[in-house]
N, C-alpha and C positions, 0 to 999 in steps of 0.2 A: 787613496782616492780610487773609486771604481765607477763603472758606467752607470750603476744604479743611483749613486749619489748625484752624478751629473744630471741624470734625468729628473731626479727630485728637485734640483735647483731650477731646471728648465720649467717644470710644471708649476713650481712655486711662483716663478716670475710671470708666467702667463696667467695663472689664476688670480694672483694678487693677494692671496691670504693662505695661511696654513690650513684653514678649515676647507676651503674650496679645493686646494691642491690635494689634500689628503683624500677627499671624496673622489677626485679624478683618478688617483692612484690606487683607490680601494685599500687605503691604509688608515690606521688609527692616527689621529692628529699627533699624539705624543710620539709615535714612532717616526713620523716625518720630521718633527722638531728635533728629535735625537739624531736622525741621519744628518741633518744640516749642521747641527752643533758639532758632531764628530768631524765633519768636513772642515769646519772652521778651525777646530783644534788642530787638525792635521796640518793645515796651511798656516796657522798662526795669525789669522786675520778674521775680521768680522765681515760676513758676506751680506747679511740682511739687517736693514734698519728696523729694530723692534721697538714698539711703544706699548707700555702697559695699558691693558684694557682695550686694545685696538686689534684684537686677533681677527675680527671679521672685516676690518676695513682694509683699504688698499695699502699694501706694504711696498717698499722700494728696496732696491739693492744698493749696497755701498759701491764705491768706485771699484774696489777689488771684486765685488760680486758681479758688477757689469762686465769686467774684463774676463772673469772666469765664464760668465754666461756665453760670451761670444765663442769661446773655445768649446763649451759644452754643446752648443747648437751644431757646430761643425762636426764634432766627434759622434754625436748621436745620429746625425744625418748620414755620415759615412758608414756607421755601423749598420744602419737600416738598409743602405744601398748594397752593402756587402751581403747582407742576408738575402736580399732580393736576387742578387746576381748568383749566389750559391744555389738558391732554389731553382733559378732558371737553368743553371748548368745541370743540376740534379735531374731536371725534367727534360734535358737535352733540347732546350729551346734557346740556349746560348752556349757559346764556347768556340774554341778554335783547335783544330788539329794541325800540327806542324810536322811534316814528314819529309825526309830526304830519301830519294830513290835513285838508283843507277839509271843512266839514260835510256837503255834498251827497255827496261820495265816501264819507265815513265812514258815512253812513246808507244809501246805496243801491248802492254799488259794492263796498265792501270786506267786509261781513259774511260772505257765503258764502265768499269767498276766505280770510278769516282763519280760519274754521272748518276749511277744507280744509288750510291750512298747519299748523294746530294738530294735525290728525289725522296729518299726515306727520311732524311734529317735536313729539311730545307733551311733551318735556322742556324745550323752549324757552319762555321767558316773553315775552309780547307786551304792551307798554305803549303804548296808543293815546291820542294827544292830539288831540281834535277841536275845531276852531274855524274862524276865518276864515283866508283865504290869507295875510294879513299876520301872523297869529299863527304859522302854520307856518313862514314865512320867518324871523321873528324867533327862534324856538326853534332853528332850524337854525343860524343865524348865531351864536347865543350858546351853542351846543353843549349845549342842554338836551335835544335829541333827536339821534339818529344819522342818521335819514333823514327827509325831509319830501317831501310832494307839493305842488309849487308850480306856478304858471303859467309859460308860456314867457317872458312878459315879465319875470319875476323871476329868470331865470337869470343867473348872474354868472360871471366868469372863474375864481373860486375854487371853483366847484362842478363836480362830475361829475354827469352826469344821463343818464336814458334816458326817451324818450317812453313814458308809461304808457297814456294814453287820450286820444283826440280825440273830443269830444262837441259836438253842435250845441246852441246855445242857442235856446230856443223861448219863445214868448209863451204863458203859461198863463192861461186864462180860464174862467169858468163857462159852462155850456151855453146859457144864455139871453143871453149877452153879444152886443152888435151885431157885434163883430169875428169872431164865429164864421162869419159868412157869407163871409169872405174866406179864400182858400187860403193867403195869406201876409200878413204885417203889416209895413208900413214903420215905421221909427223915428219918423217924423213922426206917424203914426197912434197909435203906442204911447204917445207922450207926451201925447196928448189925453185920456187916461183916468187915473182914480185908480189909484195904485200901492201895493202892499204890497212892502216891500223888507227885505233884511237891514240890520242896523245897520252903522255905519262899521267898517272893518277887513276887509271882504270885497271881493275883487277884483271880484266880480259887481256890487256896488254902485258901485264906482269906475268900472267900465266904462260902466255906464248913465249915471252923472252926467257922465262925459267925453263921451259921445255927445250928451247933452242940451246941453252947453255948446257943442259944435261946431255944433249946429243952432239955437243961441240960444233954446232952450226952457227953461222952468222946470218941472221935473217936479213933479207933484202927489202927494207921498208921504203917503198917508192912514194907513198902518200901518207900524210898524217892529218887527221881531222876528227873532231868530236861530233860532226854533223852526220847522223846516221843516214839520212837520205842522200847526202853527197857520197858517202861510202858505197851505198847501193848503186848509185849511178856509175861510179868508177868501175865497180865490179861488173855490172850489166853490160858495159861497153868494152869489156875485155882488157882493160888496162892493168888490172891487178886482181888478186883474190884476197879473201879475208876469212876470219872465223867469227861467227856471231851465234847468239842463241837461236834455236830453231824457230821460235815464235816470230822472229824479225822478217823471215822470208815468206812471201805469199805468191800466189799464182800470177799476179799482175806485174811482178818485178822483173820478169825476163832474166831470172837468175836461177841457177841450178844449185841445190844444196845436197851435199854428201856428208854422211857421218864420218867421224874419225875412226881409224882402226888401230887399237881398240877404241870403243866408244868412250866419249868424255861427257860427263854430266856436271852441271853447276847447281849447287843447292843455295838458294837465297832465303834468308830468314828475316822476318820482321822482328825488330828488337827495340828494347827500351832499357833505361838504367834502373837497376834494382833499388837504389837508394833515393830515387826521385818518384814521388807518388804519381801514378798514372791517373789523369782526369777521366771522368765518365765519358767525355767526348772521345778521348783517345781510345778508351776501352771499347766503345761502341764501334769505332773505326776498325780496330784490330779484329774484333769479332766478325764484323761484316766481311772483311777480306778473307778471313778463314772460312766463312760460310760459302764464299763464292769461288773457292779454289777449284 
């Protein structure tokens, strides 16, 4: 049984005769009759009530034919809907982009780019999942999203990726903090002060704790929160210092940023799974982000 045979049965039922149905289908009548006969032989039932000499009169379907007709209508309709949806997606007039991003990028790098992408492709839906880098990696691995922004250290052989952004990590402190007098801050000096940090699950935190372990230092974590604006308030009021991507700090924050010595850079890649086809909407989004780097 194939979709062509089901469509033949559907047209036969609507036309009421082999002659009219064959004309609708642009087929020779014997070809249509043979198609229906083969379908009957395959199923082992009679689908059409046939009467000698009544080829041009209204025919009817058997009970088995009526049952199959109901399924045929549903299948043909679903196939047509699928074709229409695929065409819409191919024209980028329909589709969804599901992307997981780290919090700092979601708050400070992507908003203007998301709005610009939405302006270019107003019919595409954007679903943004913001969290830690570990959350982004997990969601990509479990196929809860189609695209994720992850660190270079998280790249795996099963991923395709492109470098999206390279950002310097800086020490953020209040304007009255003693470290303000230095043009750069060593990791040893950084760990001598109270810190406000993201909670576990963020690469940023893992990196800092890893450096502390290498230096045999015990970081003094005074505050933990995943709210970036709260972190900035704690820092600006002089209660603690932190490390963030350079893009996070602006002139209005009342925060001083100093580079590490030696400098530290974080490479963030936009990634997707190799064994999962990338939709045209996803591809358009990736290309758009790469254009706007």
